[in-house]
MIMI-363367 format. One record per residue (C-alpha): residue in one letter; y, z, x; residue number from 1. Coordinates in Angstrom, 1 decimal. Example, Ala and Ser with C-alpha at 12.3 -4.5 7.8 and 13.67 -1.06 7.14 Angstrom:
<node residuo="A" c2="-4.5" c3="7.8" c1="12.3" num="1"/>
<node residuo="S" c2="-1.1" c3="7.1" c1="13.7" num="2"/>
***
This chain:
<node residuo="M" c2="-17.6" c3="-28.4" c1="4.4" num="1"/>
<node residuo="E" c2="-19.5" c3="-25.4" c1="4.7" num="2"/>
<node residuo="G" c2="-17.8" c3="-24.2" c1="7.7" num="3"/>
<node residuo="T" c2="-15.0" c3="-24.3" c1="5.5" num="4"/>
<node residuo="S" c2="-16.6" c3="-22.7" c1="3.3" num="5"/>
<node residuo="E" c2="-18.2" c3="-19.6" c1="5.4" num="6"/>
<node residuo="R" c2="-14.4" c3="-19.3" c1="6.8" num="7"/>
<node residuo="S" c2="-12.8" c3="-18.8" c1="3.3" num="8"/>
<node residuo="A" c2="-15.5" c3="-15.8" c1="2.7" num="9"/>
<node residuo="S" c2="-14.6" c3="-14.2" c1="6.2" num="10"/>
<node residuo="I" c2="-11.4" c3="-14.4" c1="5.0" num="11"/>
<node residuo="L" c2="-12.3" c3="-13.7" c1="1.8" num="12"/>
<node residuo="E" c2="-13.9" c3="-10.3" c1="3.0" num="13"/>
<node residuo="A" c2="-11.2" c3="-9.6" c1="5.3" num="14"/>
<node residuo="N" c2="-8.8" c3="-9.0" c1="2.8" num="15"/>
<node residuo="L" c2="-10.7" c3="-6.9" c1="0.7" num="16"/>
<node residuo="S" c2="-11.3" c3="-4.5" c1="3.4" num="17"/>
<node residuo="F" c2="-7.8" c3="-4.0" c1="4.2" num="18"/>
<node residuo="F" c2="-7.2" c3="-3.8" c1="0.2" num="19"/>
<node residuo="V" c2="-10.0" c3="-1.1" c1="0.5" num="20"/>
<node residuo="L" c2="-8.6" c3="0.7" c1="3.4" num="21"/>
<node residuo="R" c2="-5.6" c3="1.3" c1="1.5" num="22"/>
<node residuo="L" c2="-6.6" c3="2.8" c1="-1.5" num="23"/>
<node residuo="T" c2="-5.1" c3="6.4" c1="-2.1" num="24"/>
<node residuo="L" c2="-5.9" c3="8.7" c1="-4.7" num="25"/>
<node residuo="A" c2="-2.1" c3="9.7" c1="-5.5" num="26"/>
<node residuo="I" c2="0.1" c3="11.5" c1="-8.9" num="27"/>
<node residuo="V" c2="3.5" c3="9.2" c1="-8.9" num="28"/>
<node residuo="V" c2="6.2" c3="11.5" c1="-8.6" num="29"/>
<node residuo="W" c2="9.8" c3="9.8" c1="-11.6" num="30"/>
<node residuo="P" c2="12.3" c3="8.8" c1="-9.1" num="31"/>
<node residuo="S" c2="14.4" c3="11.7" c1="-10.2" num="32"/>
<node residuo="Q" c2="11.8" c3="13.9" c1="-8.7" num="33"/>
<node residuo="C" c2="10.9" c3="11.8" c1="-5.4" num="34"/>
<node residuo="Q" c2="12.5" c3="13.8" c1="-2.1" num="35"/>
<node residuo="V" c2="11.5" c3="10.8" c1="0.8" num="36"/>
<node residuo="G" c2="13.9" c3="7.5" c1="-1.8" num="37"/>
<node residuo="C" c2="11.3" c3="4.3" c1="-1.8" num="38"/>
<node residuo="L" c2="12.6" c3="0.7" c1="-1.5" num="39"/>
<node residuo="N" c2="11.9" c3="-2.3" c1="-2.3" num="40"/>
<node residuo="G" c2="9.7" c3="-1.0" c1="-5.6" num="41"/>
<node residuo="G" c2="7.6" c3="1.3" c1="-3.7" num="42"/>
<node residuo="V" c2="6.0" c3="4.3" c1="-5.4" num="43"/>
<node residuo="C" c2="7.3" c3="7.9" c1="-5.0" num="44"/>
<node residuo="A" c2="4.1" c3="10.0" c1="-4.7" num="45"/>
<node residuo="F" c2="1.7" c3="12.4" c1="-3.7" num="46"/>
<node residuo="Q" c2="-1.8" c3="13.1" c1="-3.2" num="47"/>
<node residuo="R" c2="-3.3" c3="15.7" c1="-5.2" num="48"/>
<node residuo="E" c2="-5.1" c3="18.1" c1="-1.9" num="49"/>
<node residuo="D" c2="-0.9" c3="18.0" c1="-1.0" num="50"/>
<node residuo="P" c2="1.2" c3="18.7" c1="-3.6" num="51"/>
<node residuo="A" c2="4.3" c3="19.6" c1="-1.3" num="52"/>
<node residuo="Q" c2="3.8" c3="16.2" c1="1.2" num="53"/>
<node residuo="Q" c2="5.5" c3="13.4" c1="-1.2" num="54"/>
<node residuo="K" c2="5.7" c3="9.7" c1="0.4" num="55"/>
<node residuo="C" c2="5.9" c3="6.6" c1="-0.7" num="56"/>
<node residuo="I" c2="3.3" c3="4.0" c1="-1.9" num="57"/>
<node residuo="C" c2="4.3" c3="0.5" c1="-0.4" num="58"/>
<node residuo="L" c2="3.1" c3="-3.0" c1="-2.0" num="59"/>
<node residuo="I" c2="0.5" c3="-3.9" c1="-0.1" num="60"/>
<node residuo="G" c2="1.1" c3="-6.3" c1="2.8" num="61"/>
<node residuo="I" c2="5.3" c3="-7.3" c1="1.1" num="62"/>
<node residuo="W" c2="6.9" c3="-3.9" c1="2.7" num="63"/>
<node residuo="E" c2="6.0" c3="-0.5" c1="5.0" num="64"/>
<node residuo="G" c2="7.0" c3="1.5" c1="6.6" num="65"/>
<node residuo="D" c2="7.6" c3="5.6" c1="4.9" num="66"/>
<node residuo="R" c2="9.5" c3="4.8" c1="2.4" num="67"/>
<node residuo="C" c2="8.8" c3="0.9" c1="2.5" num="68"/>
<node residuo="E" c2="12.4" c3="-0.8" c1="4.4" num="69"/>
<node residuo="R" c2="10.0" c3="-3.6" c1="6.7" num="70"/>
<node residuo="K" c2="9.1" c3="-6.6" c1="5.4" num="71"/>
<node residuo="G" c2="5.0" c3="-6.9" c1="5.6" num="72"/>
<node residuo="R" c2="3.3" c3="-9.6" c1="7.2" num="73"/>
<node residuo="F" c2="2.9" c3="-11.6" c1="3.7" num="74"/>
***
């Protein structure tokens, strides 16, 4: 059983590091003001440092792409 718990711990660490790397401080834009047109539940936002640059924030692992248009790996 030791091997199983060690393997589970390493999978958990890998998943946590994946989520931590994607953490971004952004300000959400109202959908009516979004110039990007996010799909599949993506949220339109901009970074505080560059308000002119809007982008979509997708559900991590579920959707990918500039507009959350492609299925992710989960």
